[in-house]
Structure formats: structure tokens, C-alpha cells
N, C-alpha and C positions, 0 to 999 in steps of 0.2 A: 376455594371461590376461584383461583387463578385459572382452571379449567373452563372456565364460563364465559361465553359474551353474549351481547345481542345478535341475533338472529334475525333475518327478514324472508320469511317465505316467499320465492319468486313468483309465485303463481298468485297466491291470497294477498300478498304485501302483509302479512300478519307477524307483527313482532313479537319476540319471546326469549329468554334467555336459555342459550343450549351449549351443553358440553361439547366442547373440540377436542378433546385431547383424552385418551384413552387411559382410564386405571388402570395398575400393575394387572398386567395376564390378558385383560380383555381386549378385545377385537371389535373397534369401530369399522364401520363398511368407509366406503368413499364419502369424503365429504367437499364441497363445492365452497371452498373457504370465501370465494366471491360473495356470497350469501350472509357472510357475520361480517358487525360493524365493531373493529378492533378499536378499544380505550384504554388507554391506562388505568384509569379511575372507576372502571367498571367492578373489578373485582372488590375494590374496596366498598364501593356502594352495595353490591348484592352481601358483602358479609354483614354490613350495617342492618339492611333489611330483613336479613335473615335472623339475626340477633335480637330486633326489634318486635319480631314476630312471636319468637319463643318468650321473650321478656314479657310482652303482653299476655300469651297463653299459657304461661308458665304452670298455673294450675291444671288448665286442662289436660294439658301433657303429661302431669305427674298422675293427675286421676286415671289417666289410660294407662299408661304404663304401670300402676298398682293394682289394677284390674286384670293385667295382661290379656289386654283385647287384641281379638284377630283383626287380622287387617290395618295395623295400628296405623301406615301411613295413612291408607286410605280417609280412615274418619280424623286424622288430625287435617287431615289437606282440605278436603272438602265440606264435612258436617262440623268440627269445631270452629275452625278457623273461616271460613268460607273462599279460601283463596285458589281453588282447582275447581274446576270444570272439565264434566267428561268430555271430550275432544275427539274424534276419530284419527287426529293427527298431533297429538301431543307427544313429546319427545323428550321430557325435561328429566 
């Protein structure tokens, strides 16, 4: 979670948490850091929220893993938890 922070889209003002640092060997295009709002407490907050979501939906997660479901991430994100919406500019 240390590589994510609040991002405000300069055109739509939509707020989302986005990755600003590459993973090992990954190339991330040009990033305008002016659109990020860096806060030292963000990674702790995101970690807490993610752990809470996993804890709340533990049974559904285990059920999907046990079924070896196709597109597990999409099913967890949209069908089981309702946290994700299909968006043309979503980059989480």
C-alpha cells in the first residue's frame, strides 16, 4: 500500500487511489505527481480498509478460490463486494 496515494483527475476532479510507483521490472508511463495528494497516513488507511474488506468477505473469497473461478479478481471486485464499477478511465 505504500505505492498508492490519492489521485485527483485534473479534468473530472474524480478522486481515486492509484499506484504511483512501479513494481519490479514494470514500466509506468509518465506520471504527473501534481495530481497526487501525498499523505503519510494514506498507506495505513488503505491497508486497514483492504484488511477490513477481506475480513468481511472471507467466506466469499474462499468459496471463489475453492471453485477455481475464472476472472477471480473481477468477480471479487464487482459481483461479491460491489466495490468496483466498470469505468473507461479506471486504473487501479
